[in-house]
C-alpha positions as CSV (number, residue, x, y, z in Angstrom):
1,M,-15.9,4.7,-13.8
2,N,-18.4,5.2,-10.9
3,T,-18.5,5.2,-7.2
4,T,-18.8,1.4,-7.1
5,V,-15.5,1.0,-9.1
6,L,-13.7,3.5,-6.8
7,F,-15.0,1.7,-3.7
8,E,-13.9,-1.7,-5.1
9,T,-10.5,-0.2,-5.9
10,L,-10.2,0.9,-2.3
11,Q,-11.2,-2.6,-1.1
12,Q,-8.5,-4.0,-3.4
13,F,-5.9,-1.6,-1.8
14,S,-7.0,-2.9,1.6
15,R,-6.7,-6.5,0.4
16,M,-3.2,-5.9,-0.9
17,L,-2.1,-4.0,2.3
18,T,-3.3,-7.1,4.2
19,H,-1.1,-9.2,2.0
20,M,1.9,-6.9,2.5
21,S,1.4,-7.3,6.3
22,A,1.7,-11.0,5.8
23,F,4.9,-10.5,3.7
24,I,6.4,-8.7,6.6
25,E,5.3,-11.4,9.0
26,K,6.8,-14.0,6.8
27,A,10.0,-12.0,6.6
28,N,10.2,-11.7,10.4
29,S,9.8,-15.5,10.7
30,H,12.3,-16.2,8.0
31,M,14.9,-13.9,9.6
32,Q,14.4,-15.4,13.0
33,K,14.7,-18.9,11.6
34,F,17.9,-18.3,9.5
35,K,19.4,-15.6,11.8
36,T,20.5,-13.8,8.6
37,T,19.5,-10.3,9.9
38,N,16.6,-9.1,12.0
39,I,13.5,-7.6,10.6
40,D,14.2,-4.2,12.0
41,Q,17.5,-4.1,10.0
42,A,15.7,-5.6,7.0
43,L,13.5,-2.5,6.9
44,Q,16.6,-0.6,5.5
45,L,17.1,-3.1,2.7
46,R,16.8,-1.9,-0.9
47,L,17.1,-3.4,-4.4
48,V,19.5,-0.7,-5.6
49,V,21.4,2.1,-3.8
50,D,19.3,5.0,-5.1
51,Q,16.0,3.4,-4.3
52,F,13.8,3.8,-1.2
53,P,14.4,1.1,1.5
54,L,11.7,-1.4,2.4
55,S,10.3,0.8,5.2
56,K,9.7,3.7,2.7
57,Q,8.1,1.3,0.2
58,I,5.6,0.2,2.9
59,Q,5.0,3.7,4.1
60,S,4.4,4.8,0.5
61,S,1.9,2.0,-0.2
62,C,0.0,3.0,2.9
63,D,0.1,6.7,2.1
64,I,-1.1,6.2,-1.5
65,A,-4.1,4.1,-0.3
66,K,-5.2,6.5,2.4
67,L,-4.7,9.6,0.2
68,F,-6.6,7.9,-2.6
69,A,-9.6,7.7,-0.2
70,A,-9.1,11.1,1.3
71,R,-8.6,13.0,-2.0
72,L,-11.6,11.4,-3.7
73,T,-14.0,11.6,-0.8
74,G,-12.9,14.8,1.0
75,K,-12.4,12.9,4.3
76,E,-9.3,13.8,6.3
77,A,-6.6,11.2,6.2
78,P,-4.5,10.3,9.2
79,V,-1.0,11.9,9.2
80,Y,1.9,9.6,9.8
81,Q,5.4,10.9,10.6
82,D,7.3,8.2,8.6
83,T,9.5,7.3,11.6
84,E,8.8,3.6,11.7
85,T,12.1,1.7,12.3
86,T,10.8,-1.6,13.8
87,Y,8.7,-4.6,12.8
88,G,6.0,-3.6,15.3
89,Q,5.9,0.0,14.1
90,I,5.6,-0.9,10.4
91,Q,2.9,-3.4,11.1
92,E,1.1,-0.8,13.2
93,R,1.3,1.6,10.2
94,I,-0.3,-0.9,7.9
95,Q,-3.1,-1.7,10.5
96,N,-3.8,2.0,11.1
97,T,-4.1,2.5,7.4
98,L,-6.5,-0.5,7.1
99,T,-8.6,0.9,10.0
100,Y,-8.9,4.3,8.2
101,L,-9.8,2.7,4.9
102,K,-12.7,0.8,6.7
103,T,-14.2,4.2,7.5
104,I,-14.8,5.0,3.9
105,E,-18.2,4.0,2.3
106,E,-19.1,3.8,-1.3
107,K,-21.4,6.9,-1.0
108,D,-18.4,8.9,0.2
109,F,-17.0,8.9,-3.4
110,T,-20.1,10.8,-4.7
111,G,-18.9,13.8,-6.7
112,W,-15.4,12.5,-7.3
113,E,-15.5,13.4,-11.0
114,E,-15.3,17.1,-10.3
115,K,-12.3,16.9,-8.0
116,T,-8.8,18.1,-8.8
117,I,-5.8,16.6,-7.1
118,S,-2.8,18.7,-6.2
119,F,0.5,17.6,-4.8
120,P,2.9,19.5,-2.6
121,W,5.8,18.6,-4.9
122,M,4.0,20.1,-8.0
123,P,2.9,23.6,-6.9
124,G,0.5,25.3,-9.2
125,Q,-0.4,22.1,-11.0
126,Y,-3.1,19.5,-10.6
127,L,-4.5,16.3,-12.0
128,K,-8.2,15.8,-12.9
129,A,-9.6,13.0,-10.6
130,K,-9.8,10.4,-13.4
131,D,-6.1,11.0,-14.4
132,Y,-5.1,10.9,-10.8
133,I,-6.8,7.5,-10.3
134,E,-5.6,5.9,-13.5
135,K,-2.2,7.4,-14.1
136,H,-1.0,8.0,-10.5
137,A,-2.7,6.3,-7.6
138,I,-3.3,2.8,-8.9
139,P,0.1,2.3,-10.7
140,N,2.0,4.0,-7.9
141,F,0.4,1.9,-5.2
142,Y,1.3,-1.3,-7.1
143,F,4.8,0.0,-7.8
144,H,5.6,0.4,-4.1
145,L,3.9,-2.8,-3.1
146,T,5.7,-4.8,-5.7
147,T,9.0,-3.3,-4.8
148,A,8.5,-4.2,-1.2
149,Y,7.7,-7.7,-2.2
150,A,10.8,-7.8,-4.5
151,I,13.1,-6.5,-1.8
152,L,12.0,-9.3,0.5
153,R,12.3,-12.0,-2.3
154,A,15.8,-10.7,-3.2
155,N,16.8,-11.2,0.4
156,G,15.8,-14.8,0.7
157,V,12.3,-14.5,2.1
158,E,10.2,-17.4,0.7
159,L,7.4,-15.5,-1.0
160,G,5.6,-16.6,-4.1
161,K,2.9,-15.4,-6.4
162,G,0.2,-16.8,-4.1
163,D,1.5,-14.6,-1.3
164,F,1.1,-11.6,-3.6
165,L,-2.3,-12.5,-5.1
166,G,-3.8,-14.2,-2.0
167,A,-6.7,-16.6,-2.2
168,L,-8.7,-16.4,-5.4
169,P,-12.5,-16.8,-5.4
170,F,-12.6,-19.8,-7.7
171,I,-16.1,-21.3,-8.3
172,K,-16.4,-25.1,-9.0
173,N,-17.9,-26.1,-12.3
174,N,-21.1,-28.1,-12.0
């Protein structure tokens, strides 16, 4: 793994957060059309009772992406209060995260191999950077993103695999 791979991972996180913003937009349109609930109420939906609601799934996806960048580059990440309760606020959270991620350049990852990553919920322990990337950041990001997608799908929002993957860069055969 090198700085190029880390930068490409960050770009993929940005791409997927952009897709998540589109999920939320589609959910807003769906709920207005069918008048089933409004998007602000939908932010409290969950798949099961003991799971985070949609709003927290989105917040977590944003946090994992920004902290991935901050922890591996040493740049300070923006702090969010996790108080988003409306469609506009949650979209702003995603956009603010995307704006922060655009400030990170490939060269900023230089020296990542030597970093250790600590978490407030695991005092006195840390992960080596490679383990953090492979065993925490990437799978955790996709866990929360996929759960947000699943909450919306389970509540009737017409999302498909194309919404999740986005446009693929196919090349025509000659």
